[in-house]
C-alpha positions as CSV (number, residue, x, y, z in Angstrom):
1,M,-129.5,-123.0,-6.1
2,P,-129.0,-127.3,-6.2
3,D,-126.5,-128.9,-3.7
4,G,-123.0,-129.0,-5.2
5,C,-123.5,-126.1,-7.3
6,A,-120.8,-123.3,-7.3
7,S,-121.9,-119.8,-6.8
8,T,-119.6,-116.4,-7.1
9,L,-120.0,-115.7,-3.3
10,G,-119.1,-119.5,-2.1
11,Y,-120.2,-123.2,-2.3
12,H,-123.0,-125.3,-1.0
13,V,-122.0,-128.4,1.0
14,G,-125.3,-130.5,1.7
15,R,-127.5,-127.7,2.9
16,T,-124.5,-125.4,4.5
17,F,-123.0,-122.7,2.9
18,A,-119.3,-122.5,3.1
19,P,-117.6,-119.4,2.2
20,M,-114.9,-119.1,-0.5
21,P,-111.7,-117.9,-0.1
22,L,-112.8,-114.3,-1.6
23,I,-114.6,-113.6,1.4
24,K,-111.4,-114.4,3.6
25,E,-109.3,-112.5,1.8
26,F,-111.6,-109.5,2.1
27,K,-111.5,-109.9,5.8
28,K,-108.1,-110.1,5.8
29,F,-107.8,-106.8,3.7
30,A,-110.5,-105.1,5.6
31,M,-108.9,-105.7,9.1
32,R,-105.4,-104.2,8.0
33,G,-104.5,-101.0,9.4
34,N,-104.4,-98.9,6.6
35,V,-107.7,-99.6,5.6
36,I,-108.7,-98.8,9.1
37,D,-107.2,-95.7,9.0
38,L,-108.6,-94.8,5.6
39,A,-112.0,-95.3,7.1
40,V,-111.5,-93.0,10.2
41,G,-110.3,-90.4,7.9
42,V,-113.2,-90.6,5.5
43,I,-115.6,-90.1,8.6
44,I,-113.5,-87.2,10.1
45,G,-113.4,-85.8,6.6
46,G,-117.2,-85.8,6.3
47,A,-117.6,-84.4,9.7
48,F,-114.9,-81.5,8.7
49,G,-116.8,-81.1,5.6
50,K,-119.9,-80.1,7.4
51,I,-118.0,-77.7,9.5
52,V,-116.4,-76.1,6.4
53,N,-119.8,-75.7,4.8
54,S,-121.4,-74.2,7.5
55,L,-118.2,-71.7,7.9
56,V,-118.6,-70.8,4.2
57,G,-122.5,-70.5,4.3
58,D,-123.3,-69.2,7.9
59,V,-120.3,-66.9,8.4
60,F,-118.2,-66.3,5.2
61,M,-120.8,-65.7,2.7
62,P,-123.1,-63.3,4.9
63,V,-119.9,-61.2,5.7
64,A,-119.3,-61.0,1.9
65,S,-122.9,-60.0,1.1
66,V,-122.5,-57.1,3.3
67,F,-119.6,-56.0,1.2
68,T,-121.6,-56.8,-2.2
69,S,-124.8,-54.8,-1.4
70,K,-126.4,-57.7,0.5
71,V,-126.3,-60.2,-2.1
72,D,-127.2,-63.8,-1.5
73,F,-124.6,-65.8,-3.3
74,K,-126.6,-69.0,-3.6
75,R,-129.3,-67.3,-5.4
76,L,-127.2,-65.9,-8.1
77,F,-128.3,-67.5,-11.7
78,I,-128.3,-67.1,-15.5
79,S,-131.5,-68.3,-17.2
80,L,-130.7,-70.4,-20.1
81,D,-133.9,-70.3,-22.2
82,G,-133.7,-66.4,-22.6
83,K,-136.6,-65.7,-20.2
84,E,-136.2,-63.2,-17.3
85,Y,-137.1,-64.7,-13.5
86,A,-137.4,-63.1,-10.4
87,S,-135.9,-65.7,-8.7
88,L,-133.8,-68.9,-8.8
89,E,-136.9,-70.6,-7.3
90,G,-139.2,-69.2,-10.0
91,A,-136.9,-70.5,-12.7
92,Q,-136.7,-74.0,-11.1
93,R,-140.5,-74.0,-10.8
94,S,-140.8,-73.2,-14.4
95,K,-138.3,-76.2,-15.2
96,A,-135.9,-73.5,-16.8
97,P,-132.3,-74.5,-17.4
98,V,-130.5,-72.2,-15.2
99,L,-126.5,-71.7,-14.6
100,T,-126.4,-71.2,-10.6
101,Y,-122.8,-69.5,-10.8
102,G,-123.4,-68.2,-7.1
103,Q,-123.8,-71.7,-5.8
104,F,-120.4,-72.6,-7.7
105,F,-118.7,-69.7,-6.3
106,Q,-119.6,-70.8,-2.9
107,N,-118.4,-74.3,-3.5
108,V,-115.1,-72.8,-4.6
109,I,-114.7,-70.9,-1.5
110,E,-115.5,-74.0,0.4
111,F,-112.9,-76.1,-1.7
112,L,-110.3,-73.1,-1.0
113,I,-110.7,-73.6,2.7
114,I,-110.7,-77.5,3.1
115,A,-107.3,-77.3,0.4
116,F,-106.0,-74.6,2.8
117,V,-106.6,-76.7,5.9
118,I,-105.3,-79.6,4.6
119,F,-102.0,-78.1,3.4
120,L,-101.8,-76.9,7.0
121,V,-102.1,-80.0,8.5
122,V,-99.6,-81.5,5.9
123,L,-97.1,-78.6,6.8
124,Q,-97.5,-79.6,10.5
125,I,-97.0,-83.2,10.2
126,N,-93.7,-82.9,8.0
127,K,-92.5,-80.5,10.6
128,L,-93.1,-83.0,13.2
129,K,-91.4,-85.8,11.3
130,S,-87.7,-86.1,12.1
131,P,-85.4,-85.7,9.1
132,A,-84.1,-88.9,7.6
133,E,-80.2,-89.0,8.3
134,A,-78.1,-88.9,5.3
135,P,-76.4,-92.3,4.8
136,A,-72.7,-92.2,5.4
137,S,-70.9,-91.7,2.5
138,K,-68.8,-94.6,1.2
139,N,-66.6,-92.0,-0.7
140,K,-63.2,-90.5,0.2
141,E,-61.0,-87.8,-1.4
142,C,-58.1,-88.5,-3.5
143,P,-55.3,-86.8,-2.0
144,F,-53.7,-85.6,-5.3
145,C,-56.9,-84.2,-7.3
146,I,-59.6,-84.0,-4.3
147,S,-62.1,-85.6,-6.1
148,K,-64.5,-87.9,-4.6
149,I,-63.7,-91.5,-5.3
150,P,-65.1,-94.9,-4.0
151,E,-63.7,-95.8,-0.4
152,N,-62.2,-98.9,-1.9
153,A,-60.7,-97.6,-5.0
154,S,-56.8,-98.2,-5.6
155,R,-56.5,-95.6,-8.4
156,C,-58.2,-92.4,-8.7
157,P,-60.4,-92.5,-12.2
158,Q,-59.8,-88.7,-12.5
159,C,-56.0,-88.3,-11.9
160,T,-55.2,-92.0,-12.3
161,S,-53.0,-91.5,-9.3
162,T,-52.1,-94.5,-7.6
163,L,-54.0,-94.8,-4.0
164,S,-52.5,-96.6,-1.0
């Protein structure tokens, strides 16, 4: 790029590159606490996802297959081309269109486990938070009709009594 021409990332001064305010703004944004918290959450979420995948694939589904005549849910499929295939791998080798509903079922189980665990975490966080105190009421009761009226009122709007 010739000297003095602007680019989208910065501008050239002589032979040096000086960053535009966009990069400074991005750095300011990236260093805020919320972005760091989000990054940590994404990393922990990814690790948690692997644990749940293992729990479902290695623990839950084998136990479920015992109760369903040793069916491997990952291998359940419907061939969409109308032909019969001995296995999912055979259908995939033939490049046949298949509906792998067993894999979908396993993914639904994984989702439900993750959603339940997130629900439990949010429930515990909400229990740990102290309830916010209700703001002090700026109202008083009318001595004649016992309705709520503003503290500074000189006349009750309900019964029109004069207040002292």
